[in-house]
N, C-alpha and C positions, 0 to 999 in steps of 0.2 A: 736510784734517785739522784738527782743533781746535787753536787756538793753544796751549793748555796741553800737548797731546801733541806738537806741533811743537817747542816750546821745550824740553820734556823730552828729546826725541829728539836735539836739537842738543847739549845739555849732556852726555848720556850717550855720544854718539858721540865727543865730545872726550875723555871719560874713558877710553873703550876705546882710542882712538888713543894716548893717553899711556901706558896700561898696556902696549901692544904695543911701546913703545919705552923700556922701563925701562932706566935706566943704573945702577941700584943693585940689589944682591942682596936676597933676602928676609931679613927680620930673624931668622927662625927659625934657631936654632942659632948665631947670631952675637952673642948678648947680651954675651958676655965682651969683645967688641971695641967695644961701643957703650954710650952712656948708657942707663940704665933707661928703658923705654918710657913709664912713668907720668910720669917727670920731663920727658921730651920733650913728651908730649901735653898735660900740664896746666900746665907752667911755661914752655914755649918756643913751641909752636905756637899757643896761645891768645892770644899777644901779636903774632902776625904779621898782615899785611894779609889780607883775606879772599881775594883773588886767589891769594896764595901758598898758603893753606890748601887751596883747591880744587885747585891744581896738585899739592900734596903727597899727595893721595889716591892718586896713581899710584905712590907709592914701594913699597908692598907691600900685601898683602891685609890685614895687621893694621892698617896705617895707614888704609887705605880704610874698614875697619870702624869704627875709632875716630873718624875725622873725619866719618863719616856718621851718628854716633849723636846722639840727642837730648840726652844728657848733655854731650857736647862742645859742642854748639850752645848749651846753657844756660850753660856755663862761659865760652864765648867771649863771649857777650853781657854777662855780669856783669862781666867784666874789661875790656871795651871802654868807653872814656869816651863813645863816639858814642851809646850807648844812654841816656845821662842826658837827662832832659827839656829841660835848658837847653843842651845841646851845640849848637854851630854847625851849621846846615843845609848839607849838601853835595850832597844828592840830592833830587829831586822825582819822584814817580810821577804821571804825567799820563794822563788818559783823554780822548780826543777821539772821542766816540760809540763806534764799534766798534774803534778803534785805541788801542794803549797804548804809552807811552814812559817811559824813564828819562832825566831831565835832570840832568846833573852841573854843579856850579858851583864855581869856584876863585877865591877872593878875590884871589889873586896874579896872575890873568890880567887885566891892566890894559887889554888891547886888545879886550875882549869888546864886541860890538855886535850889533845885530839881523842884521847880515850875516855875522857869524862864529859866533854862538851855536849855529847848527844843528850844528856839529861836536860840541857837548856833548850832543846829543839822540840817544838810541839808541832806535830803534823795536823794540818787543818782538813786534809782530805784531798781527793783527786777528782778530775773532771774527765768526761768522755771526749770532749773536744779540747784542742789546744788553743789557749788564748795568749794574747800579747800583754805582758805587764807594762801598762802605760806609765804608772807612777803611784806614789803614796802621798797623801796630804791630809793632815789633821785626823788621822785614824781611818780615812777612807782609802780603799784600794780601787784603782781603775784598771779594768781588764778590757781588752778589745778583741773582737773577732779577727781571725787571721785574714778573712775576706774583706775586712774594713767596713762591714755594713751594720754593726751595732756595738755598743759598749755595755759593760756591767759595772755598777758602783757597788762596793761591798764593804761592810764593816765586820771584820772577822771576830771582833770582841762581842758584839751584840748579836751577830748572826743575821743581821738585816742586809738585804741586797735588792737591787732593782736593775732590770734590763731596759735599755733605751734604744729603740729602733725607729727609723724614719725613712720614708720613701726617697728622701733626698740623698740617702747614703748608698742606695743600690748601685752596684757596679757590674758592668759586663765582664764577668770572670773569664770569658773566653778570649779576651784581648789582654795584652800585657799591661800590668799596673803595679805600682808599689805604694805602700801606705806608711806614713809617719804620723806620730801622735804626740800629744802633750796634755798634761793635766795639772790644774792648780786652783788656787783660791784667791778671791778678791775680797779683802776684809772690809773695804769701805761700803760694799753693798751686800755683804754676807752671801756670796754666790760662788759656786764651784763651776769651773769651765773646763771643757774638753775641746781640743782642736784636732781636726783630722786633715791631713795633707795628702792628697792623691796625686801621684805622678803617672800620667798616661803615656805609655810608650808609643802607641800608634800615632798620636797627634803631637807628642812632645809638649803637652800642656799640663797645667796644674789645676786642681780644684781644691779649694780650702773652705771647710765648714767649721763653725764654732757652736758648741752646745752650751747652753746655760741651764743649770739645774733649777735655778729660781723660776725661770719662765717655762722650763721643760720644752725648749725649742732648739732646733738646729737652724743656723743662719749661714748662708754662703757669703764669703767675702769677695768683693769685686777684684778681678785679676789685676786691675790697674794699680792696686795698692801694693803689689808685690812683684810685678813682672820685671822690674829693674833690679831686684834684690837677689833673686836666685833664678837659675836657668837649667834647662835640660840639655843645653849645648855643652856637653862635657868632653873631657878627653876620652880617647877611645878605650882606655883600659878600665874606665869607670863604667862598667856595664853590669846589668842585673839579669840573671837567667830567669826565664819564664817558661814553664812547661804547659803546653796546650795541645791536646789531642796527640800526645806522644811526640810532638815536635818541640825541640829546644830552640827558643828564641832569645835574643839578647837585645836589650835596649838601654839607653843611658839613664842614669839616675843622678840626682843632685844631693839629696839628704843622705849623709853618711851614717846616721843612726836612726833607728825606728822610734826611740823615745826621746822627747825633749827633756832637758835638765832644768828643774825649777829652782829659781833663786829670787826671793823678794817679789813675788807676783809677776815674774817674767820668765819665759821659757827660752832655752837656748839650744841650737843645733849647729853641728858642723856641716857646711854645704859647699858644693862646688861654686866658684865664682861665676857670675853671669857673664857670658861671652868672653871668658878668659880661662886660662889654666890656673891651677892652684885652688886652695881652699880658704874659707873664711868662716867666721861665726856670725849667725844671724839670730836675732831675738824677736820674740813676740810678746808685746805688752798685753797682759790679760785685762788690764783696766781699760785701755783705749782700743783694743783689738787691732793693733797695728804692728807690722813687721819693721825691722830696722837692721842695719849692720852694726857689729861691734868693732869699731875701728881700732880701739886700744888693746885688742887681744889678738896679737899676730900669731898665726899658725905656721909652724916650720915643717917642711917635708923635703928632705934631701938624702943623699947617701950617708950622711953622718948622724942625722937625727930626724925623728918623725914624731909629731904630736898625734896620739892615737885616739883619745876620747876626752869628753868633758865629764866632770863630776862635781859633787858638792862636798867641801871640806870645811867644817866649822861654820856653816852658813854662807860660805863664800864660793862663788863660781871659780872652778879650778880646771886646769887641763893637765893631762898626764901624757908623757912622751917617753920614748926609749931611744938611746943612742946606739951606734953600731957595735958598741962593746956590751950591750944588753944591760946597761945601767938604766934605772927608772928615775924620772924626775917629775915631781908634782908641783906645779906652780899655782899658788892660791892668790887670787886678785882681791885683796882686802878692801882696797879703795883705789881710785884713780892715781896711778903712779906708785902704788905700794904693792909689791909682789913678794910673797914669802915662798921659798922653795924647800921642798923635802927631797933629799937624794937617797935613793935606795940602791945599794951596791949590787952589782951583777952576781956577787957571791951567794946571794939569797935565792937566785934563780926565779925571779918574779917577773921576767920580761913578757910573759904571756898573760899579764893582767888585763882584765876587761872592765873592771870597775873598782873604785875606791870610795869608801864612806867614812867620814870622820866628824867628830871625835868622841871618844868616851870621856868620862870624868877625869881620867888621869892622862889624857892626851894621846891615847892609842887610836889607831884607825883600822878599819876592816878592808881587806883586799880580796877580790874574787878573781880567780884565774880561769882561763878558758877551758880548763879540764874539770870544771865544776868543783874546785877546792876553795873553801872559804877559810881565810886566815886572818891573823891579827898582827899588827906591827906596832912596836913601841919605839918611836923615833927619838925619844928623849934619853934612852939608855946610851951609855958610853959605847957599847958595841950593839948596834941596832939589832933587835931581836925580832924574829918572825916565828909565830906559833900557828901551826896548822890546827884549825878548829873542827871542821866538818868536811868529809869527803862525800859528795853526792854522786849519783849515777853518772859516770863519765860519758856514757853514750847519749846523755840528754843535755840540753842547753839549760843553763842556770842564769837567773837574774836576781838581783838583790836591791832592796830599797830600805832606807831608814823608816822606822815606823813608830808612831806614838799612839798607844791605846786611847780610845775616846768613845764618846756616846753619840758622835755625829751620825745623823740619819742620811741614808743614801737616796732620799727622796724629799720633796717639799710637802709639808703638811700645813694646811690652813688651820691656824689656832686663834 
């Protein structure tokens, strides 16, 4: 059985079991003995921990309907401080090839080590197919087909998931192509969006589509809106291998990362400059559906230092680079003209880092190495400390994203 069906079945079976053991009477006919339902649902239940809310679905049919609604989920997220971009990180969503996990972290647990941290790791299950972890936003996980023809939105806490496929996304898999993705939320219209960028090796052209959860539609963006921003006319060493009918083909690519980095309703990627050597950062505004270049974020790549990837630290767009001595530098762009830098000594041996996620309540941040090791760094200590947390299967690729448990639905419901 598919992981999403399995997880959904587990959650629903728990709800059924709870309803069969109700200890409270139905609210209907008893309003004179209780507080108004609107007062309870909007001013009390929205302030409870999510585990309590899920448990209270079994109180009555009315409560179940209310707590399962998209409107309650939206109110719950708006009133929770955990959804603010700068809120301390307490959970991580982790993909280790075909297997998925939730990792919880508590700053008050002073005894956490690589030997004890597995108790904080909850396995969600495995899939038969390998998906791309596009991103995490407001409790929703976005996964994409490796062939680029469909996406899955999944809420691991509620077990709800939905697959989205459209004929516009079909690709001729016999010809070379490369896919990059992005996932985010537009608060002004309460809409989740997914962007898919296809690089076609045979024609050296792009195709860009944007999915709106609210309209449940994919729309293609006219190439005139981005043709001068990024290009497939790259340097010769930036080539992507494509296997077709046992033949190995190579074609140029522009986007350096498969997943866009989300900060304040805008996605960011490192790309090759159009008609030029070198790299730059491009953005995609989810509100206006427009690309742009980020001119105030210069990328360095030479024999002495190289910027490797973008990440999010404390709600700020950040870049991580390594010098020729294997020291790691994380530059956080807090506002125009203000950059804060964290330096990680080569002595910690973290130059193979592939992602950083920060911060916890006490200012620590997570770091994922390319050998699938998840660790924790405390930059505020006099002697910067690195704690190895979890070793995943080194033969598999791992990806990590910050996660906030929520009731957000992976589909639009007419209410």
